[in-house]
N, C-alpha and C positions, 0 to 999 in steps of 0.2 A: 414314459417312465425314464428313459435314458437321459432325457433333458433335465427332468427334475432331480435326478440323482447327481447331475453334474453342475448344478447351481450352488453358490455358496449358501450356508445357513443364514437365517435372518428372522427378524420378528414377523409374525403373521399379518398383523394389522387388521383393520376392519374389512368387511366383505366387499364393500362398495368404494370406500375412500382410501383403502390401504392404510399406510402409515403417515399419510400427510397431515391430517389433523393434529395427531400427537406431536409430530415434528414442529408443526407451526406454534405449538404452545410453548415449546422450549427447545429451539433448535440445537444449541450448544449441548444442553444436558442430554438430549436424546442421542446425540452423536457419541458422546462420552459413555453413556451407560451401554449402548448397543455394541460399541467397540469393545468395551470390557467384557461383555457377555459372549459375543460371537467371534471376537478375534481379529486377525489380520485382514481378512476380506470377508465381507457379508452382504447379503442382498437386502436393499432397502425396499425393493418391490421386484416384480418381474422384469423390470426394464433398467433398473438402477442398481449398481453394486457400490459399495464403499470400501475404500483401502485405507487402513489405519496402521500401517507398517511401513518403517522407512525404506526397506529394500523394494517393496512393491510399489509404494509411492514413486520411488525413483525410476521404476521401469515404466510406469504410466507416463510420467513427465518427460523422460528422455526418449521414449518411443513415440513421441508426439510428432505428427507429420509423416510417420511411416505406418504405425499401427493404430494410433489414436489421433483423433481430430480435436481441434478447439471448438467450444460451443459457439454458435452463431450469435452475435451480439444483437441487441434489439433493433439497432439502427441498420443492421446488416452491413455495417462497415467492416473492413478487414477480410470478410469472406465473400467473394464474389462468384458469379455463376460462370464466367467464361474464363478460359485459361489465360488469355492476354492480360486481362485486368487483374487476375490473381498474381501474375508475374510483376506487373507494375506495383502492386501493393508489396510484394516481397522487396522490390527495389527501394520502395519508400521506407520499409521497415529497416532495411540495411542502412539507408542514409540516417535514420534517426538513431540507430544503435552507435554509428560512428559519432554522431553528435553528442550522445549521452554517455559514451564509455568513460571510465574513471579518468583516463588520461586527458580526455577532451574536457571533462568537467573541472579540471584543476584551474584552468585560466578563468573559469566563470565563478569561482569562489568569491572573489572581492565584490562582484555585483550582487550575488546572492546575499552576502553578508550585509552589504549596504542597505538593500531592501528590507532585510529582516531586522537589523539594528534600528533603522529609522522608525519602522512600524511599532516594534516592541517598546522602544523608549517612549513613545508617545501614548502609550496605553495609560500610564499613570496609576496611582493608588485606586484601589476600589475593587468592586466585584465584576467579574467578566465571565462570559461563556467562552471557554477555552477553544473548543472545537470551531465554533462560529468564527471567532476572531482569526484562528489559524487558517480556516477555509478561505477567508477573504485574502489573507496575507499569501498563501500558496497559490491562489488563483492569479494574483498580481505577479508573482515571481514567474509562474508559467507563462503569462502572457508576455512578459519582457523577454524570456528565453526563446519564446516562439516567434514574436514578432517585433522585437526590438522597440525602436522608437514609434512604432504604430500600435504598441500594446494598448493604448487608451481606447482604440477602436472596438476591442472586445469586452472591455470594462467588466460589467457584471453578466455578460452573456453566457459565459461558461457556466457560471453558477446557477444561472436561470435554467439551463438545459439539465444540469445535475439535479436541481430540485424537481423538475418535471418528470425526469426518468425514475427518480427514487420510488414513488408508489408503484410504478410499473414493474421495474425489475425485481422488487422486494416481494411481490406477490407470488404465492405458490401456484396461482392459476395463470398459465402463460397463453396469451392470445397475440396474434400477429398485429403489426403495427396498423395494418389497414383496416382492423376491426373498429367500427364507428363508436368510440368511447370518448367522453370528454378529456380524460387523461391522456389519451393518444393524440387527440387534436393538440392538446398543449405541448406535447413532446414535439410534434411536427412544427408548430410555430416557433418554439424555442430553438430547434435545430436549424430552421431556416434562417432565423435572425443572426445566429452565430456564423453560419457559412457565408451569409451576404457580407457581414463585417470582415471576415477574413478575405473574401474576394476583393473588397475595397483595399484592404492592406496589400494584397498582392498587385493590385493596379497602380498603387502609389510606389511600390518598390520597382515596378518596371518603368515607372515614369522617371525616376532618378538614376536608373540604371544599377547594376550590381556594383556594390561597394565592399564586398567581403566583410560584411558586419559580423558573421559568426552566429547569427541567430538561425533558428531552424528553418524559417521561411527561405532565407538565403541558401541554405544547404539543399533544400528540396527543389528549388527553382533552377539548380544547376544541372546540366545534362548528366545522365547516368550513363555508364560504360555499356550497358546492355539495352536500354530502352530510350536513349537520348533524353529529350525533355520530357518529364512526366506530364501527363494531362492535367489541366487545372483541377478537374474533379478529384483526382487522386491527391493532389497537393492539398486541396481544400479540405477534404475529409480527413487526411492524416493530421493536419494541424488541429481540426476540430476534436479529433479523438485525443490527441495528446493534451489539448487544453482541458478537456474533460477529465482526464486521468491525473492531471497535475495536482489537483487539490484533495484528492480523496484519501490516498494512503498517508501522505505526510500529515494532514490534518488530524485524522483519527489516531495515527501513531503518536503524534505529539500530545494530543489528549490523554492518552494512556500513560505517557512518560510523566506528564504533569501530575496526573492522578497518583502515581506511585511516589513522586517527589513529596506530595502533601502527606502521604502516609509514612514516609521515612525522612523526617527532618534531618537526621544525621547525614544521609546521602546528599540531600538537597544542599546542606552546607558545604560539603566537600566539592560538589559540582560548582557552586558559587565561587568557592576558593580557587579551584582550578581555572575557571574562566577568568577570574581576577588576575591571576598569575600569567595566564597565557595570552589573553586577547588584548590588543592595544585599545587604549581609549581614545586615540585619534589616529587618523591614517588608515589605510586599507587593512581589512583582515584578509590574509592570504592563505593559500592552501597549506603552507609551512605552519601557520598558526593552527589551522584546523586539525592537522595530524598530530598535534601536541595535546589534543583533548582527549587523552586516553580513558580517563575515568568516564567522562561523559559519554564517549562512544560505547563503553560497556554498559552503561545504564540504558542507553538506547537500545542496545541489542537484547538485553534481558527484558526490557518492556515489550519488545516485539516478539520474544519468545512466549510470554505469558499471554500477550494480547495481539496477535497478529491481525492487522486490519484485513489482509487478504487470507481469511480464515479457511476458505474453502476453494479448492481448484476443481474445475469441471472438464472432463474430456468425454469423447465418445468413441466406441470401437468402429474404425473405418471399414473393417471387414472381419470375418470370423478370426478370433485370435485367442490364444491361451494366456491366462493371467493367474498366478498362484495355484496352478493345477486345474483351473476351471476354464471351460471354454465359453467365451463370450460371443453372442451373436452379433452381427453388424448392427450398429445403432444403439447397442447397449451404453448407458451413460455410466461413466465412472466418476465417483466424487472422492476427492482426496482432502480430508479435513486436517489441515495443518495445525489448527488449535488442538485437536486431539493428540496428534503425534507429539507436539512440542510440550505437552503436559503429561507424558507418559513416564512413570518412575523408572521404567527399564532403561530410558536414554538419559533422564535428567533426575538424578537423586533429589528426593525432597521437591518434587516438581512444582509445587504451589508457592514455594518460597521465592521471594524476589531477591536474587543474589547476583549482582553484577560481577562477583569474583569468578563466577563460572567461566567467564571469558577472558581470564587474565592471560597475557600474551606469553608468560613463561610456561604455560601448559599445566599449571597446578590446579586448574579448574577441572570440572567434570568433563570427560570425553564422551561425546555421543557419535553414533555412527553417521555416515553420510546420508543426507536426506532427512534426518531426524529434525534438522532446523531449516526451515525453508520459507521465511515470511514473504520472500519475493518470488517463490515458485523455483523451478529448476527446468533444465533442458532448452530445447530451441525456443520456447516462448517464455523463458524467464523474463521477468519484468525488466524492460530495457531502461526504465527510470530509477533503477535501484540506486546508483551512485548519486543521482540527483536528490532522491528522497532522503538518503542518509545524511547528505550534507546539509540539507534543510532542517531535518529534525535535530541533528547534532548541534549545529550552530544556534538554532532557535532556543534549544533547551539551555545552552551555556549563557546566551545573551539574556534570556529571561531570569535565570537564577542569579546571575550577576547584578541585575538591576533591581530585582524584587525578592522579598520574602514571600513565599507562596504558602497560603493555608487554605483548607477546605472551607466552602461556604457552609453555614449552619443549615441552609436549605438543600444542600446537596445530598442526593441519594443516587449514587452512580449505578446504572443498570446496563449491562452489556447489551448492546443492540446489533444483532447479527443480520439485520434485514438486508443491508447493503454494506458489504464489508462488515467489519466489527468495529463499532465506535463506542465511546463511553457516554451512554444516554444520561442526561441530567447533570453532567459534570459543570459545576460553577466553582470558581475560586476566588479568594481575596488576595489581591497584591498590595504589598506594602514596600515602599522604597527602602533599599538597604542603605545602611550608613556605612561609610568607608571603614570605620572601627569594627563593625560587625563582620565584614569581609575579612578584614585582617586577622581577626581572632580565629577564623577558620583555617588560615593558610597552613599551619603544621599538620592538618589532618590529611593533606593530599598525599595520595600514594598509599595511605595506611589501608591494609586489607586484613580483615579478621574473618576467618571461616565461622560461619554461624551467626555471630554476633559482634558488633551491631549491623554489619553490613547485610545480614540476611534477616528477612522477616517474611512471614507466610501471608499469602492472599487470604483475606477473610471471605 
């Protein structure tokens, strides 16, 4: 009796399957509706609670590694059974964080921009699948940043593993990798192929000796202060995990940005004008150019508010602990739906409106409490690729809008797909080369901000 009284309220669900079937029918809608009904913290079932409040979400994410643990990934990377390997993984994570921190990413902007510009300019006029094109492009950028001149060795292998994992991790029925299913065997084959290619790249790097190339394999192969040289297995799995992550957030986020630009042609024109004014037509695009894309950065930020690719974060109670006045038993899973929090009218007035002016640097936009906006998470396990991803999405948006007028395909019916991250399912757009005169006509619009209209428009 005492246990039931100390559990958060929540939907009863079915006698056998609980709330799983209803959740699977409409994951986003279920989370929004139940959060509105039951409040800041509620029970999904006897083993899962949902936190839909910024303060409590911040508690869960910042108390990670002390009171809450990260969920074990399907390939069992990042979470190892013995203490020594866990410490080695912590060292590899620290090395990756140094490699990807904003100050380190500044020097990588010209290379990223060159990859993006070369690919986007080659797309040409016509109809494209935005997310698919961007996945291929971000996979290429990720391979270059990870493996440098040996990026070609992993080619499509990261994408193959991503595709193999998608039906597995998106299923509400979780089975261990060793369970004999065709989809599990496909994952094993794809993962083995990727790691073998990475091993080949590591061998080539050792053959020529360290040359301070600045790519991630170079960083990971250097001795660490605590563990010396990391084992090849840790380096290999770290690179594989990074390659796998490199294409997901940026590709889905870019898809949502393009979707919003097609729905708001006036904002699209302003982004194109800013890009034409800021980005050079020849020579390298530098971090200084990137920093001048203020409007484009606000467009990216607002798209990630409405449509966060990382729409749900999961943790579990490592031991008995208290959250929001309720006692959680060890092993209780805690779900933090960023999608719900970032669309809450208490934190973002008119929350379904697409309004880049919320993020004006002068502070005139809406003020939200800490942890009300967290598309990359928060706390010790905040996405280490945040700076990388923002650079990719912002530059890709500017370059695409500068080169092309973007309009929705008549066949497009965009359906939010939350099965693995949140991506715009069915998004196809038409690209039409912009004329110089068309861009020039938009230049006076740069910097114009109008509260409500025309910069603001509601999500349908």
